[in-house]
One Martini backbone bead per residue (centre of mass of N, CA, C, O) as a GRO file, in nm:
protein
  299
    1MET     BB    1   7.996  11.545  10.742
    2LYS     BB    2   8.061  11.304  10.925
    3ARG     BB    3   7.824  11.129  10.844
    4ARG     BB    4   7.889  11.111  10.542
    5ARG     BB    5   8.180  10.983  10.574
    6THR     BB    6   8.085  10.728  10.723
    7SER     BB    7   7.898  10.625  10.495
    8ALA     BB    8   8.131  10.615  10.283
    9MET     BB    9   8.303  10.405  10.429
   10ALA     BB   10   8.099  10.182  10.438
   11LEU     BB   11   8.083  10.149  10.134
   12ALA     BB   12   8.387  10.112  10.066
   13VAL     BB   13   8.432   9.867  10.235
   14ALA     BB   14   8.228   9.684  10.098
   15ALA     BB   15   8.367   9.695   9.818
   16LEU     BB   16   8.643   9.601   9.898
   17VAL     BB   17   8.558   9.317  10.008
   18THR     BB   18   8.442   9.227   9.740
   19GLY     BB   19   8.691   9.303   9.540
   20THR     BB   20   8.902   9.113   9.722
   21GLY     BB   21   8.781   8.850   9.840
   22ALA     BB   22   8.703   8.874  10.175
   23THR     BB   23   8.536   8.665  10.174
   24ALA     BB   24   8.492   8.377  10.102
   25PRO     BB   25   8.719   8.173  10.014
   26THR     BB   26   8.867   8.009   9.785
   27PRO     BB   27   8.856   7.697   9.705
   28THR     BB   28   9.094   7.437   9.771
   29PRO     BB   29   9.299   7.201   9.752
   30ARG     BB   30   9.444   6.986   9.940
   31PRO     BB   31   9.743   6.981  10.047
   32THR     BB   32  10.036   6.810   9.906
   33PRO     BB   33  10.345   6.763  10.019
   34THR     BB   34  10.434   6.545   9.768
   35ALA     BB   35  10.382   6.720   9.543
   36THR     BB   36  10.441   6.684   9.188
   37GLN     BB   37  10.471   6.716   8.850
   38MET     BB   38  10.489   6.404   8.796
   39ASP     BB   39  10.161   6.377   8.884
   40GLY     BB   40  10.004   6.634   8.750
   41THR     BB   41  10.074   6.863   8.951
   42LEU     BB   42  10.018   7.177   9.130
   43GLN     BB   43  10.187   7.462   9.283
   44ILE     BB   44  10.041   7.782   9.365
   45LEU     BB   45  10.127   8.139   9.362
   46THR     BB   46   9.903   8.418   9.425
   47TYR     BB   47   9.666   8.635   9.363
   48ARG     BB   48   9.381   8.736   9.431
   49GLY     BB   49   9.203   8.674   9.118
   50TYR     BB   50   9.412   8.514   8.924
   51ALA     BB   51   9.291   8.220   9.047
   52GLU     BB   52   8.983   8.072   8.997
   53TYR     BB   53   8.742   7.821   9.152
   54GLY     BB   54   8.431   7.936   9.226
   55GLY     BB   55   8.373   8.054   9.525
   56VAL     BB   56   8.251   8.333   9.456
   57SER     BB   57   8.196   8.242   9.141
   58PRO     BB   58   8.106   8.027   8.904
   59LYS     BB   59   8.217   8.204   8.662
   60ALA     BB   60   8.493   8.198   8.840
   61ASN     BB   61   8.657   7.911   8.668
   62TRP     BB   62   8.956   7.864   8.516
   63VAL     BB   63   9.076   7.623   8.673
   64GLY     BB   64   8.868   7.402   8.601
   65SER     BB   65   8.914   7.419   8.293
   66PHE     BB   66   9.213   7.344   8.297
   67GLU     BB   67   9.179   7.059   8.418
   68LYS     BB   68   8.984   6.946   8.200
   69GLU     BB   69   9.165   6.997   7.945
   70THR     BB   70   9.467   6.889   8.059
   71GLY     BB   71   9.481   6.690   8.333
   72CYS     BB   72   9.556   6.881   8.535
   73ARG     BB   73   9.641   6.959   8.889
   74LEU     BB   74   9.559   7.143   9.187
   75ALA     BB   75   9.707   7.083   9.495
   76ARG     BB   76   9.788   7.403   9.517
   77LEU     BB   77   9.621   7.726   9.617
   78ASP     BB   78   9.774   8.041   9.689
   79ALA     BB   79   9.609   8.335   9.805
   80VAL     BB   80   9.693   8.678   9.804
   81ASP     BB   81   9.692   9.044   9.874
   82THR     BB   82  10.006   9.111   9.904
   83PRO     BB   83  10.336   9.155   9.833
   84ALA     BB   84  10.438   9.067  10.112
   85ASP     BB   85  10.290   8.790  10.122
   86LEU     BB   86  10.426   8.679   9.871
   87ALA     BB   87  10.722   8.704   9.945
   88ALA     BB   88  10.713   8.520  10.200
   89ARG     BB   89  10.626   8.260  10.035
   90ALA     BB   90  10.817   8.240   9.788
   91THR     BB   91  11.099   8.186   9.955
   92THR     BB   92  11.046   7.871  10.023
   93GLY     BB   93  11.029   7.687   9.742
   94ASP     BB   94  10.719   7.527   9.716
   95TYR     BB   95  10.677   7.622   9.418
   96ASP     BB   96  10.595   7.596   9.071
   97VAL     BB   97  10.408   7.861   9.056
   98ILE     BB   98  10.448   8.224   9.012
   99THR     BB   99  10.359   8.545   9.103
  100ALA     BB  100  10.546   8.842   8.984
  101GLY     BB  101  10.695   9.122   9.036
  102PRO     BB  102  10.978   9.296   8.981
  103THR     BB  103  11.099   9.280   9.264
  104LEU     BB  104  11.048   8.970   9.322
  105ALA     BB  105  11.178   8.865   9.061
  106ALA     BB  106  11.470   8.961   9.115
  107ASP     BB  107  11.503   8.803   9.375
  108LEU     BB  108  11.453   8.512   9.265
  109ILE     BB  109  11.680   8.517   9.058
  110ALA     BB  110  11.914   8.571   9.258
  111ARG     BB  111  11.833   8.299   9.427
  112LYS     BB  112  11.746   8.061   9.237
  113GLN     BB  113  11.405   8.009   9.249
  114VAL     BB  114  11.409   8.032   8.937
  115GLN     BB  115  11.357   7.947   8.598
  116PRO     BB  116  11.390   7.941   8.293
  117ILE     BB  117  11.205   8.006   7.991
  118ASP     BB  118  11.043   7.846   7.721
  119PRO     BB  119  10.861   8.013   7.480
  120ALA     BB  120  10.799   7.769   7.284
  121LYS     BB  121  10.606   7.633   7.520
  122VAL     BB  122  10.417   7.903   7.487
  123GLY     BB  123  10.127   7.973   7.406
  124GLY     BB  124  10.113   8.306   7.269
  125TYR     BB  125  10.372   8.462   7.335
  126ASP     BB  126  10.412   8.632   7.066
  127ASP     BB  127  10.131   8.802   7.118
  128LEU     BB  128  10.272   8.962   7.318
  129SER     BB  129  10.407   9.223   7.433
  130GLY     BB  130  10.724   9.315   7.373
  131ARG     BB  131  10.764   9.501   7.624
  132PHE     BB  132  10.673   9.289   7.831
  133ARG     BB  133  10.868   9.062   7.760
  134ASP     BB  134  11.133   9.224   7.830
  135MET     BB  135  11.077   9.258   8.141
  136ALA     BB  136  11.127   8.916   8.177
  137LYS     BB  137  11.438   8.973   8.129
  138VAL     BB  138  11.776   8.811   8.166
  139SER     BB  139  12.040   8.795   7.990
  140GLY     BB  140  11.824   8.685   7.751
  141LYS     BB  141  11.638   8.551   7.959
  142VAL     BB  142  11.337   8.387   8.042
  143TYR     BB  143  11.131   8.430   8.352
  144GLY     BB  144  10.853   8.550   8.229
  145VAL     BB  145  10.494   8.567   8.195
  146PRO     BB  146  10.282   8.782   8.111
  147TYR     BB  147   9.977   8.921   8.259
  148LEU     BB  148   9.947   9.168   8.470
  149TRP     BB  149   9.867   9.528   8.489
  150GLY     BB  150   9.968   9.849   8.638
  151TYR     BB  151   9.897  10.174   8.802
  152HIS     BB  152   9.973  10.489   8.917
  153GLU     BB  153   9.804  10.735   9.120
  154PHE     BB  154   9.703  11.050   9.220
  155VAL     BB  155   9.504  11.162   9.489
  156TYR     BB  156   9.234  11.402   9.586
  157ASP     BB  157   9.059  11.633   9.791
  158LEU     BB  158   8.854  11.859   9.654
  159GLY     BB  159   8.756  11.994   9.936
  160LYS     BB  160   9.081  12.095  10.017
  161VAL     BB  161   9.236  12.077   9.742
  162LYS     BB  162   9.367  12.116   9.414
  163GLY     BB  163   9.586  11.921   9.281
  164GLU     BB  164   9.804  12.030   9.044
  165SER     BB  165  10.057  11.855   9.165
  166LEU     BB  166  10.313  11.650   9.275
  167GLY     BB  167  10.449  11.864   9.445
  168GLN     BB  168  10.214  11.918   9.637
  169ALA     BB  169  10.179  11.638   9.748
  170PHE     BB  170  10.486  11.611   9.864
  171ASP     BB  171  10.434  11.866  10.058
  172SER     BB  172  10.252  11.690  10.223
  173ASP     BB  173  10.139  11.547  10.533
  174ARG     BB  174   9.849  11.439  10.394
  175ILE     BB  175   9.987  11.153  10.294
  176ALA     BB  176   9.966  10.850  10.113
  177LEU     BB  177  10.199  10.589  10.068
  178ARG     BB  178  10.343  10.344   9.919
  179ASP     BB  179  10.500  10.037  10.036
  180ASN     BB  180  10.726  10.088   9.781
  181PRO     BB  181  10.986  10.121   9.569
  182LEU     BB  182  10.814  10.284   9.344
  183THR     BB  183  10.787  10.552   9.498
  184ILE     BB  184  11.056  10.672   9.408
  185ALA     BB  185  10.962  10.714   9.114
  186ASP     BB  186  10.728  10.897   9.188
  187ALA     BB  187  10.903  11.122   9.318
  188ALA     BB  188  11.075  11.186   9.064
  189LEU     BB  189  10.821  11.306   8.900
  190ALA     BB  190  10.818  11.585   9.068
  191ASP     BB  191  11.048  11.613   8.866
  192THR     BB  192  11.043  11.777   8.559
  193THR     BB  193  11.336  11.666   8.455
  194VAL     BB  194  11.230  11.388   8.449
  195LYS     BB  195  11.200  11.115   8.211
  196ASP     BB  196  11.313  10.844   8.375
  197PRO     BB  197  11.234  10.677   8.677
  198TYR     BB  198  11.423  10.408   8.605
  199GLU     BB  199  11.675  10.627   8.508
  200LEU     BB  200  11.860  10.745   8.743
  201SER     BB  201  12.047  10.955   8.878
  202GLU     BB  202  12.204  11.017   9.162
  203GLU     BB  203  12.076  11.296   9.198
  204GLN     BB  204  11.777  11.216   9.145
  205PHE     BB  205  11.763  10.996   9.368
  206GLU     BB  206  11.828  11.181   9.610
  207ARG     BB  207  11.587  11.371   9.577
  208ALA     BB  208  11.368  11.157   9.605
  209VAL     BB  209  11.447  11.068   9.892
  210THR     BB  210  11.423  11.343  10.027
  211LEU     BB  211  11.127  11.390   9.973
  212LEU     BB  212  11.031  11.143  10.147
  213GLU     BB  213  11.200  11.240  10.425
  214GLN     BB  214  11.083  11.541  10.500
  215ARG     BB  215  10.823  11.370  10.602
  216LYS     BB  216  10.772  11.183  10.897
  217GLY     BB  217  10.432  11.157  10.922
  218ARG     BB  218  10.371  10.967  10.716
  219THR     BB  219  10.189  10.743  10.519
  220TYR     BB  220  10.239  10.385  10.476
  221TRP     BB  221  10.077  10.164  10.264
  222LYS     BB  222   9.946   9.818  10.233
  223LYS     BB  223   9.640   9.863  10.273
  224PRO     BB  224   9.349   9.998  10.122
  225ILE     BB  225   9.193  10.060  10.390
  226GLU     BB  226   9.369  10.313  10.458
  227LEU     BB  227   9.250  10.496  10.244
  228VAL     BB  228   8.958  10.487  10.315
  229LYS     BB  229   8.987  10.601  10.595
  230GLY     BB  230   9.134  10.864  10.533
  231PHE     BB  231   8.906  10.995  10.348
  232ALA     BB  232   8.651  10.935  10.534
  233THR     BB  233   8.784  11.100  10.794
  234GLY     BB  234   8.987  11.347  10.679
  235THR     BB  235   9.317  11.273  10.704
  236LEU     BB  236   9.327  11.309  10.390
  237ASP     BB  237   9.446  11.465  10.077
  238TYR     BB  238   9.646  11.233   9.979
  239ALA     BB  239   9.729  10.963   9.736
  240GLU     BB  240   9.861  10.660   9.651
  241ALA     BB  241   9.727  10.476   9.379
  242THR     BB  242   9.458  10.343   9.191
  243PRO     BB  243   9.197  10.336   8.991
  244TYR     BB  244   9.024  10.142   9.154
  245TYR     BB  245   9.030  10.309   9.431
  246ARG     BB  246   8.918  10.566   9.312
  247LEU     BB  247   8.640  10.448   9.224
  248LEU     BB  248   8.564  10.351   9.501
  249LEU     BB  249   8.549  10.631   9.631
  250GLN     BB  250   8.353  10.755   9.438
  251LYS     BB  251   8.121  10.557   9.479
  252ALA     BB  252   8.113  10.652   9.798
  253GLY     BB  253   8.113  10.991   9.763
  254LEU     BB  254   8.402  11.083   9.730
  255PRO     BB  255   8.605  11.390   9.655
  256VAL     BB  256   8.794  11.253   9.414
  257LYS     BB  257   9.102  11.307   9.229
  258THR     BB  258   9.336  11.347   8.981
  259VAL     BB  259   9.656  11.410   8.938
  260PRO     BB  260   9.826  11.576   8.711
  261THR     BB  261  10.027  11.405   8.461
  262THR     BB  262  10.278  11.294   8.228
  263ALA     BB  263  10.351  11.052   8.424
  264ARG     BB  264  10.368  10.694   8.505
  265THR     BB  265  10.370  10.428   8.705
  266GLY     BB  266  10.440  10.066   8.687
  267TRP     BB  267  10.339   9.714   8.653
  268LEU     BB  268  10.434   9.360   8.625
  269ASP     BB  269  10.284   9.048   8.617
  270SER     BB  270  10.435   8.724   8.638
  271TRP     BB  271  10.501   8.404   8.532
  272MET     BB  272  10.682   8.154   8.731
  273LEU     BB  273  10.939   7.905   8.774
  274GLY     BB  274  11.043   7.683   8.964
  275ALA     BB  275  11.362   7.539   9.037
  276ASN     BB  276  11.224   7.237   9.148
  277LEU     BB  277  11.115   7.134   8.880
  278PRO     BB  278  11.104   6.814   8.740
  279ASP     BB  279  10.829   6.872   8.566
  280THR     BB  280  10.699   7.109   8.310
  281THR     BB  281  10.432   7.031   8.164
  282CYS     BB  282  10.197   7.168   8.348
  283ALA     BB  283  10.328   7.446   8.360
  284TYR     BB  284  10.306   7.508   8.052
  285ARG     BB  285  10.007   7.484   8.042
  286TRP     BB  286   9.947   7.709   8.239
  287LEU     BB  287  10.080   7.941   8.079
  288THR     BB  288   9.905   7.911   7.827
  289TRP     BB  289   9.633   7.952   7.960
  290MET     BB  290   9.702   8.240   8.096
  291THR     BB  291   9.762   8.378   7.802
  292ALA     BB  292   9.498   8.365   7.724
  293SER     BB  293   9.222   8.567   7.662
  294GLY     BB  294   9.026   8.440   7.859
  295ALA     BB  295   9.189   8.454   8.128
  296GLN     BB  296   9.244   8.759   8.114
  297ARG     BB  297   8.963   8.854   8.116
  298ASP     BB  298   8.868   8.720   8.383
  299ALA     BB  299   9.096   8.863   8.559
   0.00000   0.00000   0.00000
């Protein structure tokens, strides 16, 4: 069993490295410290895989197509792997366009590090899901253009536990939870009386926090490699994950399945404009380009 799990870990790690682009990084133009939108250049911060330059695969090069078709140029493209890395860089205020999830987006808006977006200048904006568009609004103003979304699911080791409910998962010491505020909403869903994990009463919120605090030895993961190691070495019975990482573990031969639930939490990453952008012409061209079905399909 130990040998089989070790082999599974090797396979999963190899797939994880390939899937997250942790091989040779995508080449980007040399940063230009004085670059501004006024000279037709952009400085962009996003997740790895959201804006590709063809470094991993020549077929994944929608950035090059954008430059060729619009005449705008990326003077700087910083791609990171985790929300923590993204947040650390985003708060410097050095970027023209940023990809942000709900937590970071709210922080950037509060700090006035991003500016409202005029949706009339974003081609295809009205074709996006109305529900997604509303998620990027604050006080009636649009601050983000929806790009990619995802959701959490809980997985368990079929060879060790039955995994019949979220309640069982949260009662376990051998669970890895994501180090993210959204985990509070996931904990709230373990309470079957909760209908909306994003609109909790004070009592529901306290119960969710108590559920998270009652087991002090739990793992809170930031990088997915921690999930792979946990299941491959047999130290985890449950984990808060995403469909991609579940499929990765299953492909490696690990016996993991999804805990059945009636609801799941999710997030939406949106493109936002930096507050210090002197000329937004190329930034809006970028938003339009990344809103198109071709770019979203490639991503």
